[in-house]
N, C-alpha and C positions, 0 to 999 in steps of 0.2 A: 540651564547650563551649570557645569561644574565650576567651583571658585578656583581649583587648581586640578591639573591632570592626575588621574589616577596612576598610583605606582604600581604598575603590573609587569608580570614576565609572562609572555605569551610564547608558547613554544608546542611543538609536537611531543609525543612520547618518545623517550629514548629507545624503548623496545618493550616486547610483551611483559618484561619484569616490572613496568610501571603501570599495569593494569590496576593494581591496588589504588594508586594515586587517582587514576581516571574515575574510579569507583566512589570517590569521596562524595560525589553527587550521585543522585539516584534517578532511575528511569525504569519502566517496565521491561524493557529490553536487555537490562544489565546482565541477565543469567545468559544471554546468547553470546555474550562478548569473547569470552574464552574459546569457545569452539569456532566463532567467526575468525578469530585470529589464526587458530590452528589449521583451519582449512583455506585460509587466503582470501576469505570473503572481505576481511578488514586488514589494514596494514598499519603498523603503529604511526607511519608519517602521515596518516590520514586521520589520527586521533590527537586533538590539540586540547591543552588546558591553558587558562588564564589563572595566574597565581599572584596572590598578594602575601608576600613572605612565603610561608608554606601552606596557606589556605587557598583551596581552589574555589574560584569564585565564578568561574564559568567553564564549560567544556562543550566540544563540538567532534562528531565524527561522521564519516561517510561510509556507505556500504556498497559492495560490488557483488556481481554473481561469481566471479572468477578472479577478482584482484588485479585485473589489468587496467581498469580505469574506474574512478568513482561514478555511480550510477545514481545513488540517492543520498541525500543529506537526511539522516534519521536520528541523529543525537544532537540537540542544542539544549544545554541546561544552564541555568543560572542559579546562583546563591539567593534564594529568595528571602533570606534574613536581611539582605543589603537594602538599604532605602533607595528610592529613585532620587536623582538620576544616576546614582553610582551602579545600581544593577544594570541599567540599559547601557551604560557607557563601556562597562566591562563587557557585556555581551557583544556590542557592536564592535569594538577593538578586536576582540577574537575572531568574530566572523569574518571581518575584513582581512585580517592578517593570514587566517587560515585558507580562506577561500583563494587568496592570490597565490598561495604556495601549493594548493592541492589540485585546484581546477588549471588544466592547461591554459595558457594564454590564447585567446580567441575562440575557446570552447564554451558551449552554453553551460550555464550553471545548473547542476543537477537540482531536480525538484526537492523541495523539503516537506517530509511527512512527519506527523507527529500523532501519536496516540493519546486520547484524552478520555476521562470518564464520561459515562452516557449522560450525566446530569451536570456537566460541567459549567453550564451557564446558571444554574441554581444555587451553587455554593460559591459565595463571594470569595473564599480564600482560594479556591480552585480557579475560579475564573480569573483572579489576578494573575496567577501563575501562568495560565495559557496565554492570556493577552499580553503579558510582559514579552513573550518570546515573539508573539505576533508583531508587536511593535518594532521590535529591533529588526526584524525581517523586512517589515514595510520601510524602514529608514534606508535599506540597501536596494529599494526599487522592487521588491517582491510584492505579489498579490495573491489573495485568496482564490484558489481554483475550484475547490470543491470540499465539502464536508460530507464523510460517509459513515454510514452505520458498519460497524463490526459485529459479525453475527456468529453464533456457534450451535450446532447440533451436538447433543450430548448423548452418549451411549445410554441405552435404555429408552430413549424417546421413540415412540412409535413411528415407523415408516410405512405410509400407504402402500398397499400391494398395487401392481400394475393393473390399471383399470381397463386395459384393452382397447382404449380409444385411440391410441397411437402404436405404431410399429417402430421398434428401436433397432438400429443396426449400428455396427461400429463404423466411425468414420474412416473412408477408404484411403485418406492422405492429404497432403496439404491443399491440393487443387480442390478436393471434395469439400473440405472445410471452408476455404475461401468462397466458393461459390455460395455458401450459405451466410458466411460473415458479412460478404458485401451488401446485399439487400439490408441486412439487420442494421448496418451503419446509417442507413437511410431514416430519419426520423429518430435516432438513438436519443435517450435520455441520460447516457453516460457522459460525463463532464469531459473526459480525456478523449473521447471519440469524437465529441462535439469541438473540442479544441483542435483536433487534427483536421477536421473537416474546414473549420475557420481558417486554418492556416493555408488553404488552398490544395490540400490533398483531396483526391477523388475518394469516394466510397472504397473503390478497389485497393487503392494505394493506403488508405487508413487501415484496412483490414489486414493488408501484407504487413504493415508495420507493427500491428499488435501481434500478429502470429510471430514474426521473426524477432521481435524484441522480448517476447514473454512466452508465448505457448510453446514455441520450439525448443525451449530450455529445459521443459519438465522431462525428468528421466524416467517418470513411471510410465507403465505401458500404455501405448496408443490404443490398445483394444478397449480401454476404459471409455475413451471418446466415444459419445453416442450422437448420432442424427436421428431425428424423429420424422416420420411420415404419416399420413392418413392411411387407411386400409387400401386405397386406391393407388398409393404410390406418391402422392404430391407431397413434397416437402413442407415441413411445419418449423422446423427449428433444429437446435442443437444443445448439448451440454457438454462441459469439459470438466470431468472429475479429474483430479490430479493430486500429487504431493509436492509441495515446494520443500525448501531446505529445511522446514520446521514442522509443518503440519500437513494433514490431508485437507485439501481445499476444492470448493467449487471455484474453478478458475474463471470460467466464462459460461454464461448461458444466454440464449437469444432466440426469439420467435420472430418469423419472417413478417413483415409489415402486413400483408394480406391475411395473415392467420391470427393476429392480436385480437384481444377482447373474448376469447373463447375459453379461457381458463387452461390453455395447453401450457402456459408458464408453470403451473403446479405439477403437471405430469412430468415436464422436463427436470424440475427441481428434484422431485421425488426419485426419478431414475438415477440422476447423478448421486443422490444421497444413498440409494440401494447399493449402487456399485462400490462406494467408499466404505459404507457400514459392514459391507460383506468381507472386507479385507481382515486379515488377522490383526488383533490388538489394537483396533481404532476406538479411542475413547472419546475423540471429538471430531469435528468437522468445521472447518473456518470458511467464512465467507465474507463478502463486503458489497454494499451497494450504496450509491449515492443517496443523499438525503432527499434530493428531489425526485428519485425514481420510486414513487409511491407504490405503484403496482407490484415492483420487484420486492419492496419492503414487506408489502402484504402478503406475498407469496411465502417468503421466508417465515413469517410469524405463523402462517396456516400449517406449515410443515414442522412447527415446534422449535425453530431456530430462535436463540435468546440474544438480544441485542446486549452484549457485555462490555461494549466500548465504543467510542468513536474515534474518527480519525479526521485530520484535515490535510491537504495538499496544497502548498503554495508554490509559485513559479515566477520565475524572472522573464520578462520578455525581451530577451537579448539573444 
């Protein structure tokens, strides 16, 4: 406990002109902030700082696809030169005050996501930085949902030619894809999918939620989306190459339960990579998979994807 309360000013940014103030602390997504503000994915009233005098000791910000409502808490930084417990108390006061103002009353708190170095547990200094933020989140009732590998294919990395084992066709539409996504949800290793099922959603409802909340928002051509079949027409799985607001990505990939264990995941990933690598100016393709999804991680490694970062997601059960 602190001997005396910290003398802090906790407030949102007055406007985009205070972006320099917000940037006095640093994070790997700082370079996206100006464009996010200009395009409405962020709003100044969703970006808060905790000040001790004119020194920024903590900052927090939420992100959205369209600026209508905060969907993800993705910035939460502390001044790591502060000793404990001052560092944690500054973060807690900022988190509580900003959340009360930004998240509508009665609405669930958006998930917290954080990018971290791939070896963050091995470096004591980096581990301290990461765990300090986790501790503050846990004090407000958050829990760790999943840790994920962030992966990247880089231009010049060989992409296997189509082996001919599968036939690929464009996904015909929402219902066509949902018919494939629904059985993939059964026995999924994806933590978010498992959480949806544990909440009481059926596999079909979980698939619909994922489609409507994420896949439907990609503006890149739906002709890129691929369904895979055996030569006799039996379905095997699908892959969703796309581009989000920042990068070409493998958005989703799945093999039907009855077709798992035959190496088809490599064929699907290779097809999605070929689609994106064939577009003009693609220097990298991003992807992610849960740390516990070992078969998917091994497939990415076989295709030459590099684990350049990790991420973790924390949630509140409210």
